[in-house]
C-alpha positions in Angstrom: 31.6 -0.5 7.5 32.2 3.1 8.6 31.0 2.7 12.2 31.9 6.3 13.1 29.5 7.7 10.5 26.8 5.3 11.7 27.2 6.5 15.3 27.0 10.1 14.1 23.7 9.4 12.3 21.0 10.4 14.8 18.3 8.3 13.2 20.4 5.2 13.0 21.5 5.7 16.6 17.9 6.0 17.6 17.1 2.8 15.8 20.1 1.0 17.5 19.0 2.2 20.9 15.4 1.1 20.3 16.5 -2.3 19.1 18.8 -2.7 22.2 15.8 -1.8 24.5 13.4 -4.2 22.7 16.0 -7.1 22.8 16.7 -6.5 26.4 12.9 -6.5 27.2 12.6 -9.8 25.3 15.5 -11.5 27.0 14.4 -10.2 30.5 10.7 -10.9 29.9 10.4 -13.6 32.6 11.7 -11.2 35.2 10.1 -8.0 33.9 6.6 -9.4 33.3 4.4 -8.7 36.3 2.1 -11.7 35.6 2.1 -15.1 33.9 1.2 -14.3 30.3 -1.0 -17.4 30.1 -2.7 -16.9 33.4 -6.5 -16.5 32.9 -8.4 -14.4 35.4 -12.0 -13.8 34.3 -12.6 -11.5 37.3 -10.3 -8.9 35.6 -11.3 -9.4 32.0 -11.3 -6.3 29.7 -9.9 -4.0 32.4 -8.5 -0.7 31.1 -5.0 0.3 31.9 -4.5 0.9 35.7 -1.9 0.7 38.4 -2.7 -3.0 38.8 -2.5 -3.7 35.0 -0.4 -1.0 33.4 -1.6 -1.8 29.9 -4.9 -3.4 30.8 -6.1 -7.0 30.4 -7.6 -8.9 27.5 -10.9 -10.8 27.1 -9.6 -13.6 29.3 -8.2 -11.4 32.0 -4.6 -11.9 30.9 -2.1 -9.0 31.5 -1.4 -7.2 28.2 2.0 -6.0 29.4 3.1 -9.5 30.3 1.9 -10.9 27.0 3.7 -8.1 25.0 7.0 -8.8 26.8 6.8 -12.5 26.2 5.4 -11.8 22.7 8.6 -10.0 21.9 10.5 -13.2 22.6 8.3 -15.1 20.2 8.1 -12.4 17.4 11.9 -11.6 17.5 13.1 -15.2 17.7 10.8 -16.3 14.9 11.9 -13.4 12.7 15.6 -14.0 13.4 15.2 -17.7 12.5 13.3 -16.9 9.3 16.0 -14.4 8.3 18.7 -16.9 9.1 17.1 -19.6 7.0 16.5 -17.1 4.2 20.1 -15.9 4.2 21.5 -19.4 4.4 19.5 -20.6 1.4 20.0 -17.5 -0.6 23.7 -17.4 0.0 24.1 -21.1 -0.8 22.1 -20.9 -4.1 23.4 -17.5 -5.1 27.1 -18.5 -4.5 26.6 -21.8 -6.4 25.1 -20.0 -9.4 27.5 -17.1 -9.5 30.6 -19.2 -9.1 29.7 -22.2 -11.3 28.2 -20.3 -14.1 27.1 -22.1 -17.3 24.0 -24.2 -17.5 23.6 -24.4 -13.7 23.6 -20.7 -13.5 21.0 -20.4 -16.3 18.8 -23.0 -14.5 19.0 -21.2 -11.1 18.4 -17.8 -12.7 15.4 -19.2 -14.5 13.9 -20.5 -11.2 14.6 -17.2 -9.5 12.9 -15.3 -12.3 9.8 -17.5 -12.1 9.5 -17.1 -8.4 10.0 -13.3 -8.7 7.1 -13.1 -11.1 4.6 -13.9 -8.3 3.6 -11.4 -5.7 5.6 -12.4 -2.6 2.9 -12.0 0.1 0.3 -13.8 -1.9 2.6 -16.7 -2.6 3.6 -17.0 1.0 -0.1 -16.9 2.1 -0.9 -19.7 -0.4 2.0 -21.9 0.9 1.1 -21.3 4.5 -2.6 -21.9 3.8 -1.8 -25.2 2.1 0.5 -26.4 4.9 -2.0 -25.4 7.7 -2.0 -23.0 10.6 1.4 -23.3 12.4 4.3 -20.9 13.2 6.6 -23.5 11.7 4.6 -23.5 8.4 4.7 -19.7 8.3 8.5 -19.8 8.7 8.7 -22.3 5.8 6.4 -20.2 3.6 8.3 -17.0 4.1 11.7 -18.6 3.6 10.4 -20.3 0.4 9.5 -16.9 -1.0 12.1 -14.5 0.4 15.4 -16.4 -0.4 15.2 -15.6 -4.1 15.9 -11.9 -3.6 19.1 -12.6 -1.7 20.1 -15.4 -4.1 19.9 -13.0 -7.1 22.0 -10.3 -5.4 24.6 -12.7 -4.1 24.8 -14.5 -7.5 25.6 -11.1 -9.2 28.2 -10.2 -6.6 29.9 -13.6 -6.7 29.9 -13.7 -10.5 31.5 -10.2 -10.6 33.9 -11.0 -7.8 35.3 -14.2 -9.2 36.7 -12.2 -12.2 38.8 -9.9 -10.1 42.6 -10.1 -10.5 43.4 -11.3 -7.0 40.9 -14.1 -7.3 42.4 -15.2 -10.6 45.9 -15.0 -9.0 44.7 -17.1 -6.0 43.2 -19.6 -8.5 46.4 -19.8 -10.5 48.3 -20.3 -7.2 46.5 -23.6 -6.7 43.7 -22.4 -4.4 40.7 -24.8 -4.2 37.3 -23.6 -5.3 36.0 -23.9 -1.7 38.9 -21.9 -0.4 38.4 -19.2 -2.9 34.8 -18.9 -2.1 35.1 -18.9 1.7 38.3 -16.8 2.0 38.1 -14.3 -0.8 34.6 -14.0 -2.4 32.1 -14.4 0.5 33.8 -12.0 2.9 33.3 -9.2 0.3 29.6 -10.1 0.0 28.9 -10.3 3.7 28.8 -6.7 4.7 26.2 -5.5 2.1 24.1 -8.6 2.8 24.0 -7.8 6.5 22.7 -4.3 5.6 20.0 -5.8 3.4 19.1 -8.3 6.1 18.7 -5.5 8.7 16.4 -3.6 6.3 14.4 -6.7 5.8 14.1 -7.6 9.5 11.3 -5.1 9.9 9.4 -6.4 6.9 9.9 -10.0 8.2 8.4 -9.1 11.6 5.5 -7.4 9.9 4.8 -10.3 7.7 4.9 -12.9 10.5 2.7 -10.7 12.6 0.3 -10.3 9.7 0.1 -14.1 9.1 -0.5 -14.7 12.8 -3.3 -12.0 12.7 -4.9 -14.0 9.9 -4.7 -17.1 12.0 -2.0 -18.8 10.0 0.9 -18.4 12.4 1.1 -18.5 16.2 -1.9 -20.2 17.8 -3.7 -19.4 21.1 -2.7 -19.1 23.8 0.9 -18.4 22.6 1.7 -14.7 23.2 2.7 -13.3 19.9 2.1 -9.7 18.7 0.1 -10.6 15.6 -2.0 -13.2 17.4 -2.7 -10.6 20.1 -4.0 -8.3 17.5 -6.3 -11.0 16.3 -7.5 -11.7 19.8 -8.4 -8.1 20.3 -10.2 -7.6 17.1 -13.7 -8.5 18.4 -13.2 -6.0 21.2 -11.6 -3.2 19.3 -14.3 -0.7 20.2 -15.0 -1.9 23.7 -11.4 -2.5 24.8 -9.1 -0.9 22.2 -6.0 -1.3 24.3 -5.9 -5.0 23.5 -5.0 -4.0 19.9 -3.3 -0.7 20.4 -0.4 -1.8 22.6 0.7 -4.9 20.5 0.3 -2.7 17.4 2.6 -0.1 18.9 5.1 -2.8 19.8 5.2 -3.9 16.1 5.4 -0.3 14.9 8.3 0.6 17.1 10.3 -2.6 16.3 9.8 -2.3 12.5 10.7 1.4 12.7 13.8 0.7 14.7 15.2 -1.9 12.3 14.3 0.4 9.3 16.2 3.3 10.9 19.2 1.2 11.6 19.2 -0.4 8.2 18.9 3.0 6.4 21.9 4.2 8.4 23.9 1.2 7.7 23.1 1.4 4.0 24.3 5.0 3.9 27.7 3.8 5.1 28.2 1.9 1.8 28.6 2.9 -1.7 24.9 3.0 -3.0 26.1 1.1 -6.1 27.0 -1.9 -3.8 23.8 -2.1 -1.8 20.4 -2.7 -3.5 17.1 -3.7 -2.2 16.3 -7.5 -2.7 14.1 -8.2 -5.6 11.6 -10.2 -3.6 10.0 -9.3 -0.3 7.0 -11.1 1.0 5.4 -7.8 2.1 4.9 -6.7 -1.5 
């Protein structure tokens, strides 16, 4: 990756700075939060932003700022876990299909094509709804839908890479299949996939928040941005800050990852980096 060109991209640099600030706030939430995010105080319910409560309180008197800071820990950790599971499954299946070829490749490609035929968000909602309300079930649902895009891209890269001359030479020299994949093929796939994962991070956060907003993800009283939006919905006219500030947190985080991802993508040959074929947001 051409890091120098990334640093000189003002939008990518802005995204990187925002991500650093958000991650720092999430890590330091126990020390930065002025109140316990779960502490109920009905004497201060629905208070507007003030010196005592910088972002106001919700319908149970809980500090919005404290819940947003702790919600960052939940939203980001869940999103990173989902992306990690998606990448792991997509890399495993895509590498297996691309390297093995033949009937196994045809079978895997057929499964991928079938899954890609369904709208990603609707399929994820159906799976999460069948499993029941739980953040773990949302993670499973999103992973079950999102891995296919990565598998398709990695499969194409591996199938193309294994035909290169230096791979053939290593194979002729007695290199094992596992060694060829781990030492020669996957390292060339890794960088473009990291770019795609960065671009998808924002979409993953948005999807998880959306499912929590619908009641399928994080359950009360867990502080999570999407669940906070759902909590504030009945009071959106009387106490709009309950929804505004968590919404801004989601907006800033998604924007930051998109800006960084776009900058990273521009560092690569556009022929090498393509958008995954399946995203649960569309």
